[in-house]
N, CA, C and O of each residue as an XYZ file, in Angstrom:
840
protein
N     229.980     11.908    267.422
C     231.223     12.331    266.963
C     231.716     13.106    265.633
O     231.399     12.368    264.701
N     232.279     14.135    265.182
C     232.191     14.881    264.200
C     232.937     14.100    263.199
O     233.877     13.455    263.663
N     232.699     13.996    261.719
C     233.164     13.379    260.680
C     233.844     14.084    259.607
O     234.438     13.597    258.645
N     233.620     15.642    260.003
C     234.306     16.342    258.875
C     234.989     17.988    259.973
O     234.792     18.222    261.165
N     235.657     18.685    259.101
C     236.153     19.671    259.944
C     236.034     20.699    258.481
O     235.702     20.480    257.316
N     236.453     21.794    259.172
C     236.379     23.536    258.353
C     237.639     23.922    257.821
O     238.392     24.669    258.446
N     237.902     23.470    256.736
C     239.435     23.862    257.005
C     239.917     25.047    256.425
O     238.924     25.536    255.887
N     240.852     25.766    256.233
C     241.510     27.208    256.102
C     241.106     27.892    254.670
O     241.090     29.086    254.367
N     240.715     26.491    253.726
C     241.002     26.979    252.179
C     239.526     27.481    252.275
O     238.670     26.752    252.776
N     239.229     28.704    251.803
C     238.110     29.230    251.411
C     237.908     29.895    250.323
O     238.857     30.306    249.655
N     236.727     30.086    250.006
C     236.266     31.071    248.777
C     234.760     31.774    249.026
O     233.816     31.301    249.659
N     234.845     33.028    248.335
C     233.673     33.938    248.302
C     232.606     33.944    247.585
O     232.848     33.719    246.399
N     231.338     34.138    247.871
C     230.208     34.055    246.867
C     229.613     35.357    247.377
O     229.139     35.242    248.507
N     229.507     36.649    246.799
C     229.205     37.412    247.142
C     229.894     37.997    248.585
O     231.101     38.058    248.818
N     228.637     38.464    249.606
C     229.116     38.287    250.798
C     229.615     37.084    251.498
O     230.004     37.211    252.659
N     229.646     35.881    250.891
C     229.592     34.789    251.791
C     230.668     33.857    251.518
O     230.899     33.362    250.415
N     231.454     33.602    252.829
C     232.791     32.896    252.810
C     232.619     31.453    253.058
O     232.270     31.088    254.181
N     232.849     30.523    252.035
C     233.006     28.960    252.006
C     233.889     28.715    252.284
O     234.839     29.439    251.983
N     234.085     27.393    253.115
C     235.002     26.810    253.928
C     235.083     25.289    253.047
O     234.073     24.606    252.878
N     236.018     25.016    252.689
C     236.600     23.493    252.064
C     236.150     22.575    253.310
O     236.309     22.938    254.475
N     235.578     21.359    252.944
C     235.598     20.760    254.074
C     236.790     19.331    254.096
O     237.492     19.129    253.105
N     236.862     18.630    255.060
C     237.968     17.537    255.221
C     237.296     16.967    256.364
O     236.824     17.443    257.397
N     237.433     15.330    255.673
C     236.784     14.102    256.556
C     237.652     13.949    257.603
O     238.852     13.746    257.418
N     237.047     14.046    258.917
C     237.861     13.368    260.018
C     237.860     12.277    260.373
O     238.289     12.083    261.510
N     237.341     10.991    259.500
C     237.028      9.898    259.599
C     236.400      9.279    258.415
O     235.677      9.944    257.673
N     236.648      8.038    258.211
C     236.214      7.021    256.888
C     234.479      6.883    257.557
O     234.052      6.769    258.706
N     233.839      6.956    256.274
C     232.178      6.893    256.437
C     231.821      6.699    254.853
O     232.339      7.426    254.006
N     230.868      5.631    254.511
C     230.677      5.717    253.493
C     231.386      5.281    252.483
O     231.978      4.202    252.475
N     231.364      6.201    251.452
C     232.557      6.363    250.253
C     233.698      7.488    250.628
O     234.666      7.781    249.926
N     233.406      7.955    251.694
C     234.519      8.922    251.595
C     235.619      8.332    252.838
O     235.182      7.607    253.730
N     236.761      8.644    252.794
C     237.737      8.224    253.513
C     238.434      9.216    254.284
O     238.700     10.317    253.801
N     238.782      8.850    255.596
C     239.417      9.596    256.324
C     240.705     10.665    255.686
O     241.685     10.171    255.130
N     240.577     11.858    255.818
C     241.367     13.030    255.051
C     241.052     13.649    253.699
O     241.571     14.658    253.222
N     240.044     12.819    253.124
C     239.421     13.451    251.852
C     239.181     14.443    252.108
O     238.647     14.648    253.197
N     239.500     15.651    251.116
C     238.690     16.786    251.143
C     237.480     16.877    250.384
O     237.333     16.122    249.422
N     236.679     17.626    250.663
C     235.253     17.846    249.847
C     235.189     19.090    249.602
O     236.130     19.880    249.666
N     233.937     19.356    249.272
C     233.273     20.791    248.797
C     233.335     21.515    249.630
O     234.112     21.333    250.567
N     232.327     22.837    249.527
C     232.600     23.887    250.299
C     231.025     24.109    250.961
O     229.949     23.979    250.376
N     231.242     24.434    252.183
C     229.760     25.134    252.948
C     230.070     26.171    253.686
O     231.292     26.315    253.645
N     229.478     27.107    254.457
C     229.400     28.418    254.887
C     229.407     27.959    256.679
O     229.920     28.721    257.499
N     228.964     27.039    256.968
C     228.990     26.568    258.791
C     228.957     25.056    258.576
O     228.855     24.472    257.497
N     229.066     24.511    259.836
C     228.858     22.937    260.087
C     227.189     22.925    260.009
O     226.709     21.793    260.064
N     226.167     24.110    259.879
C     225.115     24.101    260.203
C     224.504     23.227    258.509
O     223.454     22.639    258.245
N     225.652     23.504    257.741
C     225.232     23.148    255.920
C     225.348     21.742    256.048
O     224.796     21.130    255.134
N     225.902     21.050    256.911
C     226.211     19.438    256.268
C     226.214     18.900    257.796
O     226.986     19.167    258.716
N     224.996     17.984    257.745
C     225.134     16.915    258.965
C     226.362     15.914    259.250
O     226.907     15.281    258.346
N     226.780     15.829    260.758
C     227.754     15.023    260.877
C     227.038     13.627    261.167
O     227.732     12.616    261.279
N     225.896     13.579    261.268
C     225.284     12.088    260.907
C     224.975     11.468    259.876
O     224.464     12.164    258.999
N     225.154      9.964    259.575
C     224.827      9.244    258.211
C     225.988      9.901    257.398
O     226.676     10.846    257.783
N     226.081      9.303    256.321
C     226.942      9.534    255.318
C     226.681     10.650    254.308
O     227.192     10.579    253.190
N     226.045     11.491    254.595
C     225.618     13.054    253.790
C     227.438     13.504    253.593
O     228.410     13.464    254.348
N     227.228     13.896    252.256
C     228.671     14.620    251.858
C     228.463     15.772    251.006
O     227.329     15.969    250.569
N     229.476     16.614    250.693
C     229.419     17.722    249.670
C     230.968     17.319    248.839
O     231.890     16.762    249.435
N     231.014     17.603    247.802
C     232.509     16.944    247.242
C     232.502     18.017    245.919
O     231.654     18.800    245.491
N     233.541     17.742    245.597
C     234.040     18.563    244.033
C     233.720     20.212    244.220
O     233.864     20.819    245.281
N     233.391     20.625    243.322
C     233.002     22.191    243.855
C     231.966     22.649    243.976
O     231.613     23.759    243.579
N     231.118     21.586    244.737
C     229.664     21.888    245.289
C     229.719     22.945    246.356
O     230.685     23.086    247.106
N     228.600     23.700    246.385
C     228.765     24.678    247.559
C     227.334     24.562    248.260
O     226.336     24.435    247.550
N     227.235     24.603    249.604
C     225.945     24.828    250.394
C     226.314     26.087    251.518
O     227.257     26.257    252.290
N     225.154     26.823    251.219
C     225.275     28.246    251.713
C     224.127     28.357    252.433
O     223.323     27.435    252.565
N     223.996     29.603    252.973
C     222.418     29.838    253.812
C     221.927     29.095    254.841
O     222.775     28.683    255.632
N     220.879     28.833    255.031
C     220.618     27.735    255.884
C     220.110     26.649    255.260
O     219.172     26.052    255.789
N     220.634     26.226    254.063
C     220.698     25.301    253.013
C     221.167     23.977    254.253
O     221.861     24.194    255.247
N     220.686     22.872    253.932
C     221.115     21.592    255.187
C     221.206     20.073    253.775
O     220.470     19.793    252.828
N     222.097     19.636    254.158
C     222.441     18.579    253.604
C     222.259     17.286    254.755
O     222.665     17.345    255.916
N     221.725     16.410    254.289
C     221.201     15.550    255.760
C     221.209     13.788    255.324
O     221.080     13.381    254.169
N     221.355     13.086    256.303
C     220.918     11.783    255.892
C     222.244     11.252    255.398
O     223.331     11.351    255.968
N     221.940     10.599    254.095
C     223.152      9.937    253.228
C     223.178     10.944    251.927
O     224.008     10.803    251.029
N     222.493     11.649    251.926
C     222.383     12.492    250.680
C     223.688     13.178    250.065
O     224.470     13.566    250.933
N     224.080     13.404    248.753
C     225.571     13.712    248.351
C     225.153     15.162    247.291
O     224.125     15.268    246.623
N     226.029     15.949    247.368
C     225.876     17.380    246.338
C     227.262     17.107    246.032
O     228.230     16.911    246.767
N     227.116     17.142    244.645
C     228.693     17.048    244.031
C     228.865     18.040    242.618
O     228.044     18.891    242.274
N     230.034     17.735    241.958
C     230.039     18.548    240.872
C     230.078     20.094    241.196
O     230.416     20.627    242.253
N     229.568     20.789    239.803
C     229.092     22.493    240.461
C     228.000     22.907    240.969
O     227.541     24.049    241.022
N     227.462     21.602    241.467
C     225.994     22.177    242.448
C     225.706     23.051    243.108
O     226.697     23.775    243.205
N     225.051     23.364    243.546
C     224.837     24.937    244.156
C     223.489     24.760    245.108
O     222.431     24.530    244.523
N     223.492     24.860    246.584
C     222.217     24.410    247.249
C     222.579     25.720    248.344
O     223.609     25.930    248.984
N     221.138     26.587    248.268
C     221.332     27.906    249.233
C     219.802     27.761    249.808
O     218.948     26.897    249.608
N     219.802     28.777    250.484
C     218.419     29.202    251.018
C     218.266     28.617    252.043
O     219.166     28.345    252.837
N     216.847     28.288    252.183
C     216.453     27.228    253.127
C     216.297     25.672    252.649
O     215.605     24.839    253.233
N     216.952     25.478    251.659
C     216.860     24.170    250.928
C     217.350     23.105    251.745
O     218.139     23.138    252.689
N     216.814     22.269    251.276
C     217.278     20.689    252.244
C     217.426     19.576    251.060
O     216.491     19.469    250.267
N     218.278     18.960    250.957
C     218.793     17.638    250.462
C     218.524     16.621    251.677
O     218.534     17.151    252.789
N     218.364     15.699    251.644
C     218.110     14.317    252.448
C     217.757     13.030    251.931
O     217.476     12.916    250.738
N     217.742     12.077    252.685
C     217.664     10.416    252.309
C     219.178     10.382    251.624
O     220.273     10.660    252.113
N     218.779      9.898    250.207
C     220.004      9.183    249.447
C     219.891     10.175    248.266
O     220.237      9.760    247.160
N     219.464     11.385    248.383
C     218.965     12.191    247.316
C     220.639     12.888    246.795
O     221.466     13.537    247.437
N     220.632     12.542    245.786
C     221.980     13.354    244.873
C     221.528     14.563    243.669
O     220.765     14.547    242.703
N     222.237     15.373    244.154
C     222.438     16.575    243.397
C     223.412     16.895    242.947
O     224.353     16.940    243.741
N     223.706     17.286    241.432
C     225.146     17.283    240.535
C     225.002     17.974    239.625
O     224.030     18.709    239.451
N     226.247     17.811    238.664
C     226.758     18.796    237.936
C     226.231     20.369    238.484
O     226.326     20.855    239.611
N     225.811     20.782    237.585
C     225.584     22.336    237.805
C     224.098     22.255    238.346
O     223.555     23.254    237.875
N     223.414     21.739    238.906
C     222.219     21.799    239.264
C     222.124     22.786    240.526
O     222.964     22.671    241.419
N     221.257     23.616    240.602
C     220.877     24.405    241.593
C     219.540     24.107    242.352
O     218.498     23.846    241.750
N     219.642     24.164    243.729
C     218.181     24.389    244.738
C     218.529     25.221    245.561
O     219.603     25.434    246.125
N     217.099     25.903    245.619
C     217.507     27.233    246.161
C     215.898     27.487    247.077
O     214.945     26.724    246.920
N     215.875     28.500    247.864
C     214.597     28.926    248.433
C     214.301     27.725    249.710
O     215.180     27.214    250.404
N     212.963     27.477    249.782
C     212.817     26.012    250.624
C     212.661     25.003    249.602
O     211.672     24.286    249.758
N     213.231     24.815    248.810
C     212.434     23.367    248.337
C     213.387     22.237    248.906
O     214.537     22.421    249.306
N     212.625     20.904    248.868
C     213.359     19.722    249.272
C     212.969     18.727    248.261
O     211.969     18.357    247.646
N     214.724     18.359    248.420
C     214.872     17.283    247.527
C     214.888     16.125    248.634
O     215.237     16.524    249.745
N     214.561     14.707    248.532
C     214.445     13.716    249.516
C     214.508     12.427    248.969
O     214.736     12.488    247.761
N     214.371     11.068    249.475
C     214.201      9.920    249.255
C     215.742      9.785    248.127
O     216.809     10.391    248.224
N     215.239      8.618    246.973
C     216.421      8.918    246.314
C     216.540      9.619    245.271
O     217.462      9.291    244.525
N     215.876     10.526    244.955
C     215.538     11.714    243.964
C     217.289     12.399    243.683
O     218.178     12.823    244.421
N     217.100     12.184    242.070
C     218.390     12.999    241.310
C     217.966     14.070    240.802
O     216.851     14.138    240.285
N     218.862     15.160    240.876
C     218.860     16.299    240.394
C     220.376     16.386    239.505
O     221.450     16.018    239.981
N     220.207     16.915    238.219
C     221.501     16.731    237.502
C     221.586     18.037    236.348
O     220.768     18.954    236.265
N     222.541     17.884    235.680
C     222.714     18.949    234.717
C     222.579     20.332    235.053
O     223.316     20.931    235.835
N     221.737     20.752    234.515
C     221.351     22.625    234.750
C     220.231     22.222    235.334
O     219.378     22.853    234.709
N     219.691     21.595    236.109
C     218.419     21.785    236.609
C     218.076     22.674    237.472
O     218.958     22.993    238.269
N     217.197     23.114    237.555
C     216.647     24.313    239.157
C     215.480     23.942    239.700
O     214.405     23.796    239.118
N     215.755     23.781    240.955
C     214.407     23.594    241.720
C     214.323     24.580    242.740
O     215.313     24.624    243.470
N     213.304     25.473    243.017
C     213.363     26.356    243.687
C     211.872     26.621    244.313
O     210.994     25.833    243.963
N     211.585     27.499    245.063
C     210.535     27.840    245.932
C     210.385     27.108    246.738
O     211.273     26.701    247.488
N     208.980     26.718    246.758
C     208.704     25.386    247.883
C     208.686     24.273    247.347
O     208.032     23.444    247.981
N     209.404     23.721    245.907
C     208.716     23.020    245.100
C     209.475     21.744    245.922
O     210.486     22.017    246.570
N     209.058     20.573    245.894
C     209.234     18.754    246.109
C     209.813     18.130    245.346
O     209.494     18.137    244.157
N     210.639     17.549    245.729
C     211.204     16.239    244.843
C     211.464     14.980    245.384
O     212.529     14.996    246.001
N     210.947     13.972    245.394
C     211.230     12.929    246.260
C     211.038     11.552    245.536
O     210.933     11.508    244.310
N     211.006     10.737    246.105
C     210.733      9.151    245.414
C     212.046      8.847    244.914
O     213.086      9.255    245.431
N     211.977      8.213    244.023
C     212.712      8.037    242.802
C     212.901      9.065    241.561
O     213.545      8.719    240.571
N     212.310     10.339    241.666
C     212.227     10.951    240.487
C     213.571     11.538    240.282
O     214.511     11.498    241.076
N     213.529     12.212    238.847
C     214.677     12.985    238.385
C     214.006     13.735    237.721
O     212.946     13.611    237.108
N     215.053     14.940    237.968
C     215.107     16.179    237.312
C     216.456     16.650    236.796
O     217.423     16.811    237.541
N     216.475     16.864    235.482
C     217.838     16.814    234.497
C     217.592     17.468    233.343
O     216.434     17.571    232.939
N     218.578     17.963    232.704
C     218.619     18.649    231.540
C     218.807     20.337    231.743
O     219.844     20.878    232.128
N     217.761     20.901    231.447
C     217.555     22.377    231.422
C     216.224     22.598    232.135
O     215.579     23.627    231.935
N     215.882     21.810    232.819
C     214.325     21.263    233.473
C     214.220     22.082    234.650
O     215.140     21.959    235.459
N     213.283     22.906    234.925
C     212.613     23.939    236.057
C     211.480     22.624    237.032
O     210.600     21.823    236.716
N     212.069     22.985    238.111
C     210.686     22.558    239.112
C     210.472     24.119    239.793
O     211.508     24.554    240.295
N     209.404     24.932    239.875
C     209.397     25.970    240.560
C     208.326     26.267    241.440
O     207.351     25.628    241.044
N     208.068     26.878    242.360
C     207.014     27.391    243.137
C     206.684     25.980    243.982
O     207.510     25.178    244.418
N     205.228     25.925    244.079
C     204.719     24.657    245.165
C     204.839     23.355    244.049
O     204.033     22.445    244.247
N     205.573     23.232    243.149
C     205.400     22.077    242.477
C     205.901     20.997    243.156
O     206.663     21.170    244.107
N     205.519     19.728    242.730
C     205.935     18.593    243.437
C     206.038     17.358    242.219
O     205.075     16.959    241.565
N     207.369     16.896    242.102
C     207.278     15.594    241.230
C     208.081     14.278    242.285
O     209.083     14.251    243.000
N     207.257     13.517    241.990
C     207.183     12.324    242.874
C     207.341     10.983    242.166
O     207.482     10.734    240.969
N     207.273     10.095    243.357
C     207.354      8.678    242.512
C     208.749      8.267    241.869
O     209.840      8.449    242.411
N     208.525      7.645    240.549
C     209.333      7.448    239.566
C     209.261      8.797    238.095
O     209.782      8.494    237.022
N     208.639     10.062    238.253
C     208.614     10.736    237.640
C     209.961     11.342    237.010
O     211.023     11.506    237.611
N     209.735     11.585    235.909
C     210.977     12.471    235.176
C     210.630     13.536    234.708
O     209.606     13.709    234.046
N     211.388     14.311    234.980
C     211.252     15.961    234.016
C     212.790     16.309    233.788
O     213.731     16.654    234.502
N     212.566     16.032    232.369
C     213.707     15.938    231.542
C     213.997     17.382    230.456
O     213.354     18.422    230.599
N     214.810     17.246    229.647
C     215.342     18.497    228.501
C     214.936     19.467    229.113
O     215.180     19.471    230.319
N     214.136     20.704    228.500
C     213.942     21.833    229.040
C     212.577     22.024    229.756
O     212.056     23.139    229.742
N     212.027     21.060    230.332
C     210.685     20.450    230.802
C     210.478     21.542    232.229
O     211.376     21.764    233.040
N     209.244     22.063    232.281
C     208.879     22.864    233.351
C     207.977     22.594    234.084
O     206.866     22.656    233.559
N     208.020     22.278    235.244
C     206.782     21.938    236.692
C     206.822     23.318    237.353
O     207.807     23.814    237.900
N     205.525     23.906    237.213
C     205.626     25.379    237.779
C     204.001     25.287    238.882
O     203.173     24.377    238.928
N     204.035     26.556    239.616
C     203.090     26.704    240.522
C     202.337     25.475    241.324
O     203.005     25.143    242.304
N     201.317     24.833    241.194
C     200.977     24.014    242.431
C     200.973     22.449    241.536
O     200.422     21.455    242.010
N     201.571     22.443    240.398
C     201.477     21.021    239.558
C     201.969     19.916    240.437
O     202.362     20.018    241.600
N     201.882     18.813    239.672
C     202.211     17.853    240.359
C     202.647     16.844    239.103
O     201.987     16.727    238.070
N     203.563     16.325    239.319
C     203.852     15.140    238.389
C     204.159     13.745    239.055
O     204.864     13.921    240.049
N     203.917     12.655    238.877
C     203.969     11.621    239.820
C     203.777     10.240    238.739
O     203.396     10.274    237.569
N     204.111      9.236    239.425
C     203.823      7.769    239.137
C     205.357      7.508    238.229
O     206.452      7.836    238.688
N     205.185      6.941    237.048
C     205.757      7.226    235.796
C     205.724      7.815    234.997
O     205.750      7.237    233.910
N     205.653      9.172    235.006
C     205.134     10.249    234.311
C     206.406     10.948    233.781
O     207.389     10.998    234.521
N     206.443     11.437    232.669
C     207.893     12.061    232.144
C     207.036     13.573    231.224
O     206.198     13.579    230.322
N     207.680     14.631    231.921
C     207.848     16.005    231.251
C     208.789     15.809    230.738
O     209.654     15.122    231.281
N     208.983     16.433    229.303
C     210.195     16.536    228.270
C     210.073     17.520    227.244
O     208.956     18.012    227.088
N     211.054     17.916    226.483
C     211.137     18.794    225.734
C     211.163     20.073    226.197
O     212.027     20.556    226.929
N     209.744     20.866    225.547
C     209.692     22.155    225.872
C     208.262     22.238    226.784
O     207.773     23.324    227.094
N     207.771     21.171    227.098
C     206.953     20.872    228.014
C     206.930     21.694    229.078
O     207.896     21.986    229.783
N     205.247     22.258    229.248
C     205.117     23.369    230.717
C     203.890     22.342    231.552
O     202.860     21.989    230.978
N     204.102     22.095    232.470
C     202.767     21.979    233.804
C     202.618     22.722    234.426
O     203.581     22.827    235.184
N     201.645     23.641    234.660
C     201.396     24.490    235.562
C     200.053     24.893    235.849
O     199.149     24.246    235.320
N     199.767     25.864    236.606
C     198.700     25.920    237.561
C     198.287     24.604    238.775
O     199.032     24.255    239.691
N     197.316     24.198    238.561
C     196.613     22.678    239.766
C     197.161     21.592    238.520
O     197.489     20.588    239.152
N     197.353     21.389    237.388
C     197.599     20.349    236.803
C     198.534     19.068    237.085
O     199.733     19.259    237.293
N     198.087     17.974    237.093
C     198.685     16.687    237.115
C     198.704     15.677    236.190
O     197.717     15.239    235.599
N     200.032     15.249    236.051
C     200.346     14.520    235.426
C     200.748     13.524    236.201
O     201.324     13.693    237.276
N     200.356     11.993    235.506
C     200.081     10.982    236.240
C     200.559      9.476    235.762
O     200.935      9.225    234.618
N     200.474      8.469    236.891
C     200.619      7.184    235.375
C     201.812      7.135    234.904
O     202.830      7.389    235.548
N     201.750      6.754    233.569
C     202.861      6.271    232.550
C     202.428      7.516    231.794
O     202.909      7.595    230.664
N     201.780      8.316    232.096
C     201.656      9.626    231.062
C     202.847     10.508    230.510
O     203.631     11.093    231.257
N     202.891     10.537    229.494
C     204.364     11.443    228.844
C     203.953     12.815    227.992
O     203.523     12.690    226.845
N     204.061     13.766    228.432
C     203.950     15.176    228.364
C     205.478     15.912    227.365
O     206.559     16.220    227.866
N     205.200     15.994    226.316
C     206.763     16.464    225.344
C     206.134     17.430    224.211
O     204.965     17.720    223.954
N     207.532     17.867    223.556
C     207.623     18.617    222.382
C     207.292     20.199    223.234
O     207.874     20.597    224.243
N     206.135     20.942    222.435
C     206.045     22.540    223.376
C     204.468     22.132    224.170
O     203.710     23.002    224.598
N     204.275     21.102    224.225
C     202.829     21.147    225.016
C     202.635     21.505    226.134
O     203.279     21.008    227.058
N     201.745     22.410    226.329
C     201.049     23.082    227.721
C     200.134     22.368    228.495
O     199.120     22.159    227.829
N     200.048     21.791    229.904
C     199.232     21.326    230.355
C     198.911     22.284    231.865
O     199.684     22.118    232.808
N     197.750     23.261    232.004
C     197.248     23.671    233.018
C     195.800     24.015    233.516
O     194.748     23.456    233.203
N     195.950     24.800    234.149
C     194.631     25.029    234.898
C     194.636     23.806    235.930
O     195.564     23.556    236.700
N     193.273     22.987    235.797
C     192.860     21.812    236.591
C     193.351     20.784    236.142
O     193.515     19.890    236.972
N     193.796     20.480    234.624
C     193.670     19.596    233.915
C     194.508     18.431    234.591
O     195.323     18.570    235.503
N     194.171     17.354    234.013
C     194.720     16.016    234.307
C     194.858     14.993    233.496
O     193.881     14.486    232.944
N     196.359     14.467    233.285
C     196.765     13.651    232.356
C     197.254     12.768    232.910
O     198.101     12.961    233.781
N     196.796     11.404    232.502
C     196.824     10.220    233.438
C     197.040      8.778    232.612
O     196.743      8.819    231.418
N     197.586      7.366    233.205
C     197.358      6.349    232.418
C     198.266      6.563    231.669
O     199.288      7.119    232.069
N     198.092      6.148    230.336
C     199.137      5.847    229.289
C     199.203      6.848    228.114
O     199.792      6.643    227.053
N     198.546      7.909    228.438
C     198.070      9.152    227.643
C     199.671      9.807    227.204
O     200.706      9.672    227.856
N     199.482     10.592    225.811
C     200.664     10.878    225.780
C     200.197     12.901    225.089
O     199.616     13.115    224.025
N     200.508     13.630    225.735
C     200.751     14.935    224.992
C     201.996     15.483    224.482
O     203.080     15.652    225.038
N     201.493     15.787    222.979
C     202.941     16.127    222.366
C     202.687     17.240    221.409
O     201.576     17.742    221.241
N     203.916     17.646    220.709
C     203.957     18.663    219.714
C     203.444     20.190    220.635
O     203.806     20.351    221.800
N     202.626     21.152    219.948
C     202.335     22.272    220.272
C     200.852     22.033    221.420
O     200.303     23.010    221.928
N     200.452     20.817    221.640
C     199.242     20.787    222.065
C     198.932     21.266    223.673
O     199.740     21.007    224.566
N     197.606     22.027    223.938
C     197.504     22.466    225.255
C     196.137     21.808    225.632
O     195.057     21.760    225.043
N     196.689     21.194    227.139
C     195.359     20.816    227.719
C     195.366     21.618    229.022
O     196.268     21.822    229.834
N     193.736     22.121    228.965
C     193.637     23.035    230.212
C     192.231     23.158    230.887
O     191.421     22.270    230.623
N     191.919     23.998    231.590
C     190.783     24.019    232.365
C     190.875     22.975    233.253
O     191.902     22.856    233.921
N     189.777     22.039    233.389
C     189.224     20.989    233.960
C     189.329     19.621    232.879
O     188.661     18.614    233.113
N     189.971     19.683    232.032
C     190.112     18.708    231.179
C     190.686     17.596    231.566
O     191.418     17.712    232.548
N     190.531     16.028    230.866
C     191.196     14.946    231.346
C     191.694     14.088    230.397
O     190.856     13.579    229.653
N     192.850     13.800    230.235
C     193.530     12.549    229.249
C     193.920     11.618    230.062
O     194.537     11.682    231.125
N     193.319     10.358    229.201
C     194.079      9.004    229.896
C     194.344      8.340    228.721
O     194.918      7.251    228.744
């Protein structure tokens, strides 16, 4: 049974027409007749689960919102991106290309996740943070502020990347590690355990910090 319909309320982004959605029945925190956000077609939002788009949020292209995921605020999900599980994308966050947001991950503020990037578990990406390329943010990891996680980099465990820090190449940051300030971790470098890298520090090559 369908849980929403496309209304005649439309808005245009470039050459793409989006329709505001309206709930046909109550589910989750949504009540029957509630107006939601904006999608291009029913391919963008599953009729199963409690997945929903609300506010001024937009989902277009081949992007999909599945499971019990929510997209709200002024967020935009486009390209072939997928938001699933209990994931939440809010504020002015943007998810594009083939990015995947899953489990209980939260993307908020002005964060941007694109490319083939994956954010899962209880991970948080917020502020003006970027997660791009084939990067992964997993577990309880946090990317905050103006932090960047690029290329094939991986941030996992309880690790935090904040400030203007950049993690790139095949670098990994894990455990309870904290990378902040204008620090740069790249190459095959590993920062793990309770290590802290801050200021203008650079960790490169095959270096290991624990």
